[in-house]
VEXDREN-2710 file (C-alpha; in Angstrom, 1 decimal):
% VEXDREN-2710
k/r/px/py/pz
1/MET/49.5/17.6/-21.4
2/ALA/48.8/21.1/-22.6
3/SER/46.0/21.7/-25.0
4/THR/47.1/21.9/-28.6
5/ASP/43.9/23.5/-29.9
6/THR/44.7/26.5/-32.1
7/PRO/42.4/29.2/-33.5
8/SER/41.9/29.1/-37.2
9/LEU/42.9/31.9/-39.5
10/ALA/40.3/34.4/-40.4
11/HIS/41.1/34.5/-44.1
12/GLU/42.3/31.2/-45.6
13/PHE/43.0/31.6/-49.3
14/PRO/42.4/28.7/-51.6
15/THR/45.2/26.6/-53.1
16/PRO/46.0/27.4/-55.8
17/ILE/44.9/31.1/-55.7
18/GLU/42.4/31.9/-58.5
19/LEU/41.5/35.2/-60.0
20/ASP/38.5/37.0/-58.5
21/ASP/36.1/37.8/-61.3
22/ASP/35.1/41.3/-60.5
23/SER/35.0/44.8/-62.1
24/ASP/38.2/45.8/-60.3
25/TYR/40.2/43.6/-62.6
26/ASP/41.2/44.7/-66.2
27/SER/41.6/41.8/-68.6
28/ASP/43.6/43.7/-71.2
29/ASP/47.1/42.3/-72.0
30/CYS/49.6/44.0/-69.7
31/SER/52.0/44.5/-72.6
32/THR/49.8/47.4/-73.7
33/ALA/51.0/49.2/-70.5
34/SER/47.5/50.6/-70.2
35/SER/46.9/52.4/-66.9
36/ALA/43.8/50.4/-66.4
37/SER/46.0/47.3/-66.2
38/PHE/47.8/48.6/-63.0
39/TYR/46.8/49.2/-59.5
40/SER/47.3/52.7/-58.1
41/LEU/49.0/53.5/-54.8
42/GLN/47.0/56.6/-54.4
43/ASN/44.4/56.5/-51.6
44/PHE/45.7/53.3/-50.1
45/SER/44.6/54.0/-46.6
46/THR/46.6/52.7/-43.7
47/THR/44.0/53.7/-41.2
48/GLY/41.7/51.5/-39.3
49/SER/44.4/49.3/-37.8
50/THR/43.4/47.1/-34.8
51/SER/46.9/47.8/-33.4
52/SER/47.0/49.8/-30.2
53/LEU/49.6/52.2/-31.8
54/ASP/49.0/54.0/-35.1
55/LEU/51.6/55.4/-37.6
56/SER/51.1/58.9/-36.3
57/THR/52.1/57.9/-32.7
58/LEU/55.3/56.1/-33.6
59/PHE/58.2/57.3/-31.5
60/ARG/61.6/57.3/-33.2
61/SER/64.0/56.2/-30.4
62/GLY/67.7/55.6/-30.4
63/GLY/70.6/57.9/-30.5
64/GLU/72.0/59.1/-33.9
65/ASP/75.3/57.5/-33.1
66/GLN/73.6/54.1/-33.8
67/PHE/73.0/55.1/-37.4
68/HIS/74.7/56.4/-40.5
69/GLN/73.1/58.4/-43.4
70/GLU/73.5/57.5/-47.0
71/TYR/71.3/57.9/-50.2
72/ASN/69.1/60.1/-48.1
73/ARG/68.2/57.1/-46.0
74/ARG/69.3/56.0/-42.5
75/TYR/71.1/52.7/-41.8
76/HIS/72.0/50.7/-38.7
77/ALA/75.6/51.1/-37.7
78/VAL/76.3/49.7/-34.2
79/HIS/77.4/46.3/-32.9
80/THR/80.3/46.6/-35.4
81/ARG/77.8/46.1/-38.2
82/ARG/76.5/48.3/-41.0
83/TRP/73.5/46.8/-42.6
84/PRO/72.7/47.6/-46.2
85/ILE/69.0/47.9/-45.6
86/PRO/67.5/51.1/-44.0
87/ASN/66.0/51.3/-40.6
88/ASP/64.7/54.8/-40.8
89/GLU/61.2/56.3/-40.5
90/GLN/60.2/55.2/-44.0
91/GLU/61.2/51.6/-43.3
92/GLN/59.5/51.7/-39.9
93/ASP/56.3/52.9/-41.5
94/ARG/56.6/50.0/-43.9
95/MET/56.9/47.6/-40.9
96/GLN/53.7/49.1/-39.5
97/ILE/51.9/48.5/-42.8
98/MET/52.9/44.8/-42.4
99/ASP/51.6/44.8/-38.8
100/GLN/48.3/46.1/-40.0
101/MET/48.2/43.5/-42.7
102/MET/48.8/40.7/-40.2
103/ASN/46.1/42.1/-37.9
104/LEU/43.6/41.7/-40.7
105/LEU/44.9/38.3/-41.8
106/LEU/44.7/36.9/-38.3
107/ASN/41.4/38.7/-37.6
108/GLY/43.0/40.7/-34.8
109/ASP/44.6/37.7/-33.1
110/LEU/48.3/38.3/-32.2
111/HIS/49.1/34.6/-31.9
112/THR/47.6/31.2/-32.9
113/VAL/48.9/29.1/-30.1
114/PRO/46.9/28.6/-26.9
115/LEU/48.0/30.9/-24.1
116/GLU/46.5/31.1/-20.7
117/ASN/48.0/33.5/-18.1
118/PRO/51.5/33.6/-19.7
119/CYS/54.2/34.9/-17.4
120/ARG/56.8/36.1/-19.8
121/ILE/56.8/36.5/-23.6
122/LEU/59.8/37.1/-25.9
123/ASP/59.5/38.8/-29.3
124/VAL/62.7/38.1/-31.3
125/GLY/63.4/40.8/-34.0
126/THR/60.8/43.1/-32.5
127/GLY/61.5/46.0/-34.8
128/THR/59.3/48.9/-33.8
129/GLY/57.8/46.8/-31.0
130/ILE/54.2/47.1/-32.0
131/TRP/53.4/43.4/-31.6
132/ALA/55.1/43.3/-28.2
133/CYS/53.2/46.3/-27.0
134/ASP/49.9/44.8/-28.2
135/MET/50.7/41.6/-26.3
136/ALA/51.5/43.6/-23.2
137/HIS/48.0/45.2/-23.4
138/LYS/46.4/41.8/-24.0
139/PHE/48.2/40.2/-21.1
140/PRO/48.7/43.0/-18.6
141/ASN/50.0/40.6/-16.0
142/ALA/52.7/39.2/-18.3
143/ARG/56.2/40.6/-18.8
144/VAL/57.0/41.1/-22.5
145/PHE/60.6/41.3/-23.8
146/GLY/61.4/42.7/-27.3
147/LEU/64.8/41.7/-28.7
148/ASP/66.3/43.6/-31.6
149/LEU/69.6/44.9/-33.0
150/SER/68.3/48.5/-33.5
151/SER/66.8/50.8/-30.9
152/ILE/63.8/52.0/-33.0
153/GLN/61.0/50.9/-30.7
154/VAL/57.9/52.9/-29.6
155/PRO/57.5/54.0/-26.0
156/PRO/56.6/50.8/-24.1
157/PRO/53.9/50.0/-21.6
158/VAL/55.1/49.4/-18.1
159/ASN/55.3/45.6/-18.6
160/VAL/57.5/45.8/-21.7
161/ARG/61.3/45.8/-21.8
162/TRP/63.4/46.4/-24.9
163/ASP/66.7/44.4/-25.1
164/ILE/68.9/45.9/-27.8
165/GLU/71.1/42.9/-28.6
166/ASP/72.0/40.7/-31.5
167/ALA/70.0/37.5/-31.3
168/ASN/72.7/35.6/-33.1
169/GLU/75.4/36.4/-30.5
170/ARG/74.1/35.6/-27.1
171/TRP/71.0/35.2/-25.0
172/ILE/71.1/36.3/-21.4
173/TYR/67.7/34.9/-20.4
174/PRO/67.5/32.1/-17.9
175/PRO/66.3/28.6/-18.8
176/ASN/62.6/27.7/-18.4
177/TYR/61.7/31.4/-18.5
178/PHE/59.2/32.2/-21.3
179/SER/55.6/31.1/-21.9
180/LEU/55.9/32.1/-25.6
181/ILE/58.7/33.0/-28.0
182/HIS/57.6/34.7/-31.1
183/THR/59.1/35.7/-34.5
184/ARG/57.7/37.5/-37.5
185/GLU/59.5/38.3/-40.8
186/LEU/62.9/36.9/-39.8
187/VAL/63.1/34.1/-42.4
188/SER/63.4/36.6/-45.3
189/HIS/66.0/38.7/-43.5
190/ILE/69.7/38.8/-44.4
191/PHE/72.8/38.1/-42.4
192/ARG/76.6/38.1/-43.0
193/THR/78.4/34.8/-43.5
194/SER/81.9/33.7/-44.2
195/SER/80.7/31.5/-47.0
196/PRO/78.1/33.4/-49.0
197/GLN/75.4/31.3/-50.5
198/PHE/72.1/32.5/-52.0
199/HIS/68.8/31.1/-53.2
200/THR/67.8/31.0/-56.9
201/ASN/64.2/31.8/-56.0
202/LEU/62.8/35.3/-56.0
203/PHE/62.4/37.1/-52.7
204/LEU/62.8/40.5/-51.1
205/PRO/65.0/40.8/-48.0
206/GLN/64.7/42.8/-44.8
207/LEU/67.0/44.0/-42.0
208/GLY/68.2/41.5/-39.4
209/GLY/67.8/37.8/-39.4
210/ILE/68.9/34.5/-37.8
211/SER/72.3/33.1/-39.0
212/ASP/71.8/29.6/-37.4
213/TRP/68.3/28.4/-37.1
214/ARG/69.2/25.1/-35.4
215/ASN/71.0/27.1/-32.7
216/PHE/68.0/29.5/-32.5
217/PHE/65.6/26.6/-31.9
218/SER/67.9/25.1/-29.3
219/ARG/68.1/28.4/-27.5
220/SER/64.3/28.8/-27.7
221/PHE/63.8/25.3/-26.3
222/ARG/66.0/26.0/-23.4
223/CYS/64.5/29.4/-22.5
224/LEU/60.8/28.2/-22.8
225/HIS/59.3/26.7/-19.7
226/PRO/57.8/23.2/-20.0
227/GLY/54.6/23.5/-21.9
228/GLY/55.7/26.8/-23.5
229/TRP/55.2/27.6/-27.1
230/LEU/57.4/28.8/-30.0
231/GLU/55.5/30.5/-32.8
232/LEU/56.9/31.7/-36.1
233/GLN/54.9/33.9/-38.5
234/GLU/57.2/34.0/-41.5
235/PHE/57.2/35.1/-45.2
236/PRO/60.0/33.5/-47.1
237/PHE/59.9/36.2/-49.7
238/ARG/59.7/34.0/-52.8
239/LEU/57.2/35.5/-55.2
240/HIS/54.6/33.2/-56.7
241/SER/52.2/33.9/-59.6
242/ALA/48.8/32.5/-60.5
243/ASN/49.5/33.6/-64.1
244/PRO/51.2/30.7/-65.9
245/ASP/52.1/33.0/-68.7
246/ILE/54.2/35.5/-66.6
247/SER/57.4/36.5/-68.4
248/PRO/60.7/35.6/-66.9
249/ASP/62.2/38.8/-68.4
250/LEU/60.4/41.2/-66.1
251/PRO/62.4/43.9/-64.2
252/LEU/61.2/42.2/-61.1
253/PHE/63.3/39.2/-61.8
254/ARG/66.3/41.3/-63.1
255/GLY/66.2/43.3/-59.9
256/ASN/66.2/40.1/-57.8
257/GLN/69.1/38.6/-59.8
258/LEU/71.2/41.8/-59.3
259/PHE/70.3/42.0/-55.7
260/ARG/71.4/38.4/-55.0
261/GLU/74.7/38.9/-56.9
262/SER/75.4/42.2/-55.0
263/MET/74.6/40.7/-51.6
264/ALA/76.9/37.7/-52.3
265/ALA/79.7/40.1/-53.3
266/LEU/79.2/42.0/-50.0
267/GLY/79.5/38.7/-48.1
268/TYR/75.8/38.3/-47.1
269/ASP/73.8/35.1/-47.1
270/VAL/70.3/35.5/-48.5
271/SER/69.1/31.9/-48.2
272/ASP/66.3/30.6/-46.2
273/GLU/65.8/27.2/-44.5
274/ILE/62.1/27.3/-43.7
275/HIS/61.4/23.9/-45.4
276/ASN/63.8/22.3/-42.9
277/PHE/62.2/23.9/-39.8
278/ILE/60.0/20.9/-38.9
279/GLU/63.0/18.7/-38.8
280/TYR/65.1/21.2/-36.9
281/LEU/62.3/21.8/-34.3
282/THR/61.7/18.1/-33.7
283/GLY/65.5/17.6/-33.4
284/ALA/65.6/20.3/-30.8
285/GLY/63.1/18.4/-28.7
286/PHE/59.8/20.2/-29.5
287/VAL/56.5/18.4/-29.7
288/ASP/53.2/19.3/-31.4
289/VAL/55.1/20.8/-34.3
290/ARG/52.7/22.0/-36.9
291/GLU/52.9/24.2/-40.0
292/GLU/50.2/26.1/-41.8
293/VAL/50.8/27.8/-45.2
294/VAL/48.5/30.6/-46.3
295/GLN/48.7/32.2/-49.7
296/VAL/48.5/36.0/-49.5
297/PRO/47.8/38.0/-52.7
298/ILE/50.0/41.0/-53.5
299/GLY/47.4/43.5/-54.5
300/PRO/43.6/43.5/-54.4
301/TRP/43.1/41.0/-57.3
302/ARG/40.8/38.5/-55.5
303/GLY/38.5/37.8/-52.6
304/SER/36.4/39.6/-50.1
305/PRO/36.8/43.3/-49.3
306/THR/39.0/42.3/-46.3
307/GLU/41.1/40.1/-48.4
308/LYS/41.5/42.8/-51.0
309/GLN/42.7/45.2/-48.2
310/ILE/45.2/42.6/-47.1
311/GLY/46.5/42.5/-50.6
312/ARG/46.8/46.2/-50.8
313/TYR/48.8/46.3/-47.6
314/LEU/51.2/43.7/-48.8
315/MET/51.6/45.4/-52.2
316/LEU/52.2/48.7/-50.6
317/SER/54.8/47.3/-48.2
318/MET/56.7/45.7/-51.1
319/CYS/56.6/48.8/-53.2
320/GLU/57.9/50.8/-50.3
321/ALA/60.8/48.3/-49.8
322/ALA/62.0/48.2/-53.4
323/GLU/64.2/51.3/-53.6
324/GLY/65.6/51.3/-50.1
325/HIS/66.5/47.6/-50.2
326/LEU/68.2/47.8/-53.5
327/LEU/70.2/51.1/-53.3
328/ALA/73.2/50.2/-51.1
329/PRO/73.8/46.7/-52.4
330/LEU/73.6/47.5/-56.1
331/ASN/75.6/50.7/-55.7
332/LYS/78.4/49.3/-53.5
333/ALA/78.8/45.9/-55.1
334/MET/77.6/46.4/-58.7
335/GLY/78.7/49.9/-59.2
336/MET/75.3/51.1/-60.3
337/GLU/74.6/54.8/-59.9
338/PRO/71.9/55.6/-57.3
339/ASP/69.7/57.1/-60.0
340/GLU/70.0/54.0/-62.1
341/VAL/69.0/51.9/-59.1
342/ARG/66.0/54.1/-58.5
343/GLN/64.9/53.6/-62.1
344/LEU/65.2/49.8/-61.7
345/ALA/63.2/50.1/-58.5
346/ASN/60.5/52.1/-60.3
347/ALA/60.2/49.4/-62.9
348/LEU/60.1/46.7/-60.3
349/GLN/57.3/48.6/-58.5
350/LYS/55.4/48.7/-61.8
351/ASP/55.6/44.9/-62.0
352/LEU/54.3/44.6/-58.5
353/LEU/51.4/46.9/-59.4
354/ASN/50.5/45.0/-62.6
355/LYS/47.2/43.2/-62.2
356/ARG/48.0/40.6/-64.8
357/HIS/50.9/39.2/-62.8
358/ARG/48.6/37.9/-60.0
359/LEU/51.4/37.7/-57.5
360/TYR/51.2/36.2/-54.0
361/LEU/53.4/35.2/-51.1
362/ASN/53.2/32.2/-48.9
363/LEU/52.8/32.9/-45.1
364/HIS/54.2/30.0/-43.0
365/ILE/52.8/29.8/-39.5
366/ILE/54.8/27.3/-37.5
367/ARG/54.0/26.2/-33.9
368/ALA/56.0/24.0/-31.6
369/ARG/55.7/23.2/-27.9
370/LYS/58.3/22.3/-25.3
371/PRO/57.2/19.1/-23.6
372/THR/56.3/19.0/-20.0
373/ALA/58.3/16.9/-17.5
374/CYS/55.9/13.9/-17.8
375/GLU/56.2/13.8/-21.6
376/VAL/58.9/11.8/-23.4
377/PRO/60.8/13.8/-26.1
378/PRO/61.1/12.4/-29.6
379/PRO/63.9/9.7/-29.9
380/ASN/65.9/11.8/-32.3
381/ALA/65.8/14.9/-30.2
382/VAL/69.1/16.8/-29.8
383/ARG/68.9/18.2/-26.3
384/PRO/70.4/21.7/-25.8
385/PRO/73.4/22.1/-23.5
386/SER/72.8/21.9/-19.7
387/SER/72.3/25.2/-17.9
388/SER/75.1/27.1/-16.2
389/SER/75.2/27.1/-12.4
390/SER/77.2/30.4/-12.2
391/GLY/74.2/32.7/-11.8
392/SER/70.5/33.4/-12.5
393/LYS/71.2/34.5/-16.1
394/VAL/73.1/32.4/-18.6
395/GLU/74.6/33.3/-21.9
396/ILE/73.6/30.8/-24.6
END
């Protein structure tokens, strides 16, 4: 049986998060709108990343026929889909900020499952491909595949291949193929559905997503070799606050309500099922299914210098996302003028920057292993369909 020992996180925040008592925090009531009650986005450095590729070296790939321009932003427009969330350079830079934050949070580790001489690795929703490239450098003898809907990836090392496909439509990978399948920031993404439903909790969405998580886990189970791992590093973008007196009338909450209504009107599902994942994974046949939840502050309002920098990165990422993620939905579905949406986004950003709100997100790290031939799967496991005999590649 494969080892299930996993490295611990470098920065585990207490539950519940408590305010760090230091001079960087202003105790004045935020209703005064004093500048001392707010963080500043100035001089928030994005240098010093442990990633092998920095912002300045990002290569903007993909032909312009894949995109359309609107609101002075660029959007995905192939595979018969037009997503209402940008995928341009500004959004890619925001993705890189999140990569840097995760590098700090995981102390430079790219994964938390045990890997020894992996043969093939799949990164689903690879985005700019930074994580896949870093894994290729860490495991030079492995073949790394990055799967994404948009061709916005950096120039890859020789052992990386970009597959520009919709992960919801088909997988062409053979069964028993990968040592690791990895996702990051897919739970909070959005996808089109014929029966729009949406969550009542506050979260911010991103491009892409998985429309059927049960099917995704069955596909992953099939494509992993026996003993292979599935790891999800996911933020269900529900905002939490350590301040029990936070007002429900903030622009932050109004913006979320308008976003949910507009996305529902456009026919998109913005729900998440992360709390059902353990059941889904066990049902798909996985063993050693484990979940770890880490509370990550938005802003440098507590903790060590490293923890404060983690908070800065997350706050900056969310501030960068606010305008671009609201513009198209609120304009197209709600009829709001772009300038009106930008004003709302500015107010939302101010809420994110307010020290008194003490906001944080929960990071869910979920690990699951495909059993080896000598292991018996759980009795309630739903086995994926048998493999096709028509060729070396199968569409799932």
